[in-house]
C-alpha positions in Angstrom: -39.6 -16.4 -20.6 -37.7 -17.3 -23.7 -36.0 -16.2 -26.8 -36.0 -18.1 -30.1 -33.1 -20.3 -31.3 -31.7 -19.7 -34.8 -29.7 -17.1 -36.6 -31.7 -14.0 -35.6 -34.9 -12.2 -36.6 -33.9 -11.9 -40.3 -33.1 -15.6 -40.9 -36.2 -17.7 -41.7 -34.8 -21.1 -42.7 -36.3 -24.6 -42.6 -34.7 -25.0 -39.2 -36.2 -21.8 -37.8 -38.7 -21.6 -34.9 -42.2 -23.0 -35.1 -44.8 -21.3 -37.3 -46.2 -18.1 -35.9 -49.7 -19.5 -35.4 -48.4 -22.3 -33.1 -46.2 -19.8 -31.2 -49.2 -17.5 -30.6 -51.4 -20.3 -29.4 -48.6 -21.4 -27.0 -48.2 -17.9 -25.7 -52.0 -17.6 -25.2 -52.4 -20.9 -23.5 -49.4 -20.4 -21.3 -50.5 -17.0 -20.1 -54.1 -18.4 -19.5 -52.7 -21.1 -17.3 -50.6 -18.6 -15.5 -53.5 -16.3 -14.7 -55.7 -19.3 -13.8 -53.1 -20.2 -11.3 -52.7 -16.7 -9.9 -56.4 -16.0 -9.5 -57.5 -19.5 -8.6 -54.8 -20.0 -5.9 -55.7 -16.5 -4.5 -59.3 -17.5 -4.2 -58.5 -20.9 -2.7 -56.0 -19.4 -0.3 -58.3 -16.7 0.9 -61.2 -19.2 1.5 -59.0 -21.6 3.5 -56.9 -19.1 5.4 -59.7 -18.0 7.7 -58.9 -14.3 7.4 -55.2 -14.7 7.8 -53.8 -12.7 4.8 -50.3 -13.9 5.3 -51.3 -17.5 4.9 -53.4 -16.7 1.8 -50.5 -14.8 0.3 -48.2 -17.7 1.0 -50.5 -20.1 -0.8 -50.8 -17.7 -3.7 -47.0 -17.3 -3.9 -46.1 -21.0 -3.9 -48.8 -21.9 -6.4 -47.8 -19.1 -8.8 -44.1 -20.0 -8.6 -44.6 -23.7 -9.1 -47.1 -23.1 -11.9 -44.8 -20.6 -13.7 -42.0 -23.1 -13.8 -44.2 -25.8 -15.2 -45.7 -23.5 -17.9 -42.3 -22.2 -19.0 -40.9 -25.7 -19.4 -44.1 -26.8 -21.2 -44.5 -23.9 -23.7 -40.9 -22.7 -23.9 -39.8 -25.0 -26.7 -42.7 -23.7 -28.8 -42.9 -19.9 -28.3 -40.1 -19.1 -25.9 -42.7 -18.8 -23.0 -42.6 -15.0 -22.7 -46.2 -14.7 -21.2 -45.3 -11.1 -20.7 -45.3 -8.1 -23.1 -42.3 -6.6 -21.4 -40.3 -9.7 -22.0 -41.5 -9.8 -25.6 -40.4 -6.2 -26.2 -37.0 -6.8 -24.6 -36.6 -10.0 -26.7 -37.3 -8.0 -29.9 -35.0 -5.2 -28.9 -32.1 -7.6 -28.6 -32.8 -9.4 -31.8 -34.4 -12.6 -30.6 -37.8 -12.0 -32.0 -38.9 -10.2 -35.2 -40.6 -6.9 -34.6 -43.4 -7.9 -36.9 -44.3 -10.8 -34.6 -44.5 -8.6 -31.5 -48.1 -7.4 -31.9 -49.3 -11.0 -32.2 -47.4 -12.1 -29.1 -48.7 -9.2 -27.1 -52.3 -9.7 -28.2 -52.1 -13.5 -27.5 -50.7 -12.8 -24.0 -53.5 -10.3 -23.2 -56.3 -12.5 -24.6 -54.8 -15.5 -22.8 -54.6 -13.6 -19.5 -58.3 -12.7 -19.6 -59.2 -16.3 -20.6 -57.3 -17.5 -17.5 -59.2 -15.1 -15.3 -62.5 -16.3 -16.7 -61.5 -19.9 -16.3 -60.4 -19.5 -12.6 -63.7 -17.6 -11.9 -65.6 -20.5 -13.5 -63.9 -23.1 -11.3 -64.7 -21.2 -8.1 -68.3 -20.1 -9.0 -67.4 -16.4 -9.5 -68.8 -14.1 -12.1 -66.9 -14.4 -15.4 -65.4 -10.9 -15.0 -65.9 -8.4 -12.2 -64.0 -5.1 -11.7 -61.6 -5.3 -8.8 -61.9 -3.0 -5.8 -58.4 -3.8 -4.5 -56.6 -0.5 -4.4 -52.9 -0.6 -5.2 -52.0 3.1 -5.6 -49.2 5.5 -4.7 -45.5 6.0 -5.1 -44.5 2.9 -3.1 -46.6 0.7 -5.4 -45.2 2.3 -8.5 -41.6 1.9 -7.3 -42.3 -1.7 -6.3 -43.5 -2.5 -9.8 -40.4 -0.8 -11.3 -38.1 -2.9 -9.1 -40.1 -6.1 -9.6 -39.9 -5.8 -13.4 -36.3 -4.6 -13.4 -35.4 -7.7 -11.3 -37.3 -10.0 -13.6 -35.4 -8.9 -16.7 -32.1 -8.8 -14.8 -32.6 -12.4 -13.9 -33.5 -13.4 -17.5 -30.5 -11.6 -19.1 -28.0 -12.3 -16.4 -28.7 -16.1 -16.0 -29.2 -16.7 -19.7 -25.7 -15.4 -20.5 -24.0 -18.4 -19.0 -26.7 -20.9 -17.8 -29.6 -20.7 -20.2 -31.1 -24.0 -19.0 -31.4 -22.6 -15.5 -33.5 -19.6 -16.6 -37.0 -21.2 -16.0 -36.0 -22.1 -12.5 -34.4 -18.7 -11.8 -37.4 -16.8 -13.1 -39.8 -18.9 -11.0 -37.6 -18.5 -7.9 -37.4 -14.8 -8.4 -41.2 -14.4 -8.8 -41.7 -16.4 -5.6 -39.3 -14.2 -3.7 -40.6 -10.9 -5.3 -44.2 -11.7 -4.0 -42.8 -11.0 -0.6 -40.1 -8.4 -1.0 -42.2 -6.0 -3.1 -45.1 -4.0 -1.7 -47.1 -4.7 -4.8 -46.5 -8.5 -4.7 -44.7 -8.3 -8.0 -47.1 -8.2 -10.9 -44.2 -7.3 -13.2 -46.3 -8.0 -16.3 -48.7 -5.7 -18.2 -51.0 -8.5 -19.5 -51.2 -10.0 -16.0 -52.0 -6.5 -14.6 -54.8 -5.8 -17.0 -56.4 -9.2 -16.5 -56.2 -9.0 -12.7 -58.2 -5.8 -12.8 -61.2 -7.9 -14.0 -61.1 -10.1 -10.9 -62.6 -8.7 -7.6 -60.8 -11.4 -5.6 -57.6 -11.7 -3.5 -55.2 -11.2 -6.4 -57.1 -8.3 -8.1 -56.1 -4.7 -8.8 -58.4 -1.7 -9.1 -58.7 -0.7 -12.8 -57.8 2.9 -12.0 -54.4 1.7 -10.7 -53.5 -0.3 -13.8 -52.0 2.5 -16.0 -49.4 3.4 -13.4 -48.4 -0.2 -12.9 -47.9 -0.7 -16.6 -45.8 2.4 -17.0 -43.6 1.3 -14.1 -43.3 -2.2 -15.6 -42.2 -0.9 -19.0 -39.7 1.5 -17.5 -38.3 -1.2 -15.2 -37.9 -3.7 -18.1 -36.3 -1.1 -20.3 -33.9 -0.1 -17.6 -32.8 -3.6 -17.0 -32.4 -4.4 -20.7 -30.3 -1.3 -21.3 -28.1 -2.0 -18.2 -27.4 -5.6 -19.2 -26.7 -4.5 -22.8 -23.8 -2.5 -21.2 -22.9 -5.1 -18.5 -22.8 -8.0 -21.1 -21.7 -6.4 -24.4 -22.0 -9.8 -26.2 -25.7 -10.1 -25.3 -27.2 -8.9 -28.6 -25.2 -11.4 -30.6 -26.2 -14.2 -28.3 -29.9 -13.2 -28.0 -31.3 -15.8 -30.4 -29.9 -18.5 -28.1 -31.2 -17.1 -24.8 -33.6 -18.5 -22.2 -35.8 -21.3 -23.7 -34.7 -22.2 -27.3 -37.5 -23.2 -29.6 -37.6 -26.6 -31.3 -36.7 -26.6 -35.0 -39.6 -26.7 -37.4 -40.5 -25.6 -40.9 -42.0 -22.2 -41.0 -45.4 -21.9 -42.7 -46.0 -19.2 -45.3 
């Protein structure tokens, strides 16, 4: 869930981050693999659990946490491994990503998320897309998503301040825990939420419940970013060095 290395969003030197096209492909692929992991492990877990929802959720949790760590480490040096529009917006707000690059990142994440759902469905013989009937509504679910996303951004900003190399591990550990301590099982990601509405499987969410989840996620991410801007006053100046620094490469026109 990273933020670019360099001098900041205004500096575009020869030692800047990889060209935008490569970063967008990395964001799309990483998000696709993440959704394939979430949906695929949910299907596998449910099929093998014999009706035991706790066992199915446990399988879904560990697969997602392990996969997320692998994907952050794989794609982080290229794009920063956001895989999440809320992380991208927070990154841009603190100067780690140019605002003009934000729409591309968000579109790549959403497209990748739906590609991941389709890929998982294909592997398990499901329809390419199917509207979920899994209801996740009500105040408790809304609050759960606020808390889940607040916690995710708190982990990113807090750990990155002193131990940036540990952020991929901290984020993966947090998501693994949040699957179990939040009533919503911690979506904490608008792209993930939208794509999971197209999967009528264990990890799905009813399309009607998606808008409330996204609002809660944006509010939670914004609250955490504002709080840590106050808790860590040096954070904006350090933003270009946070989370997963990108490899130096010549920027294409």
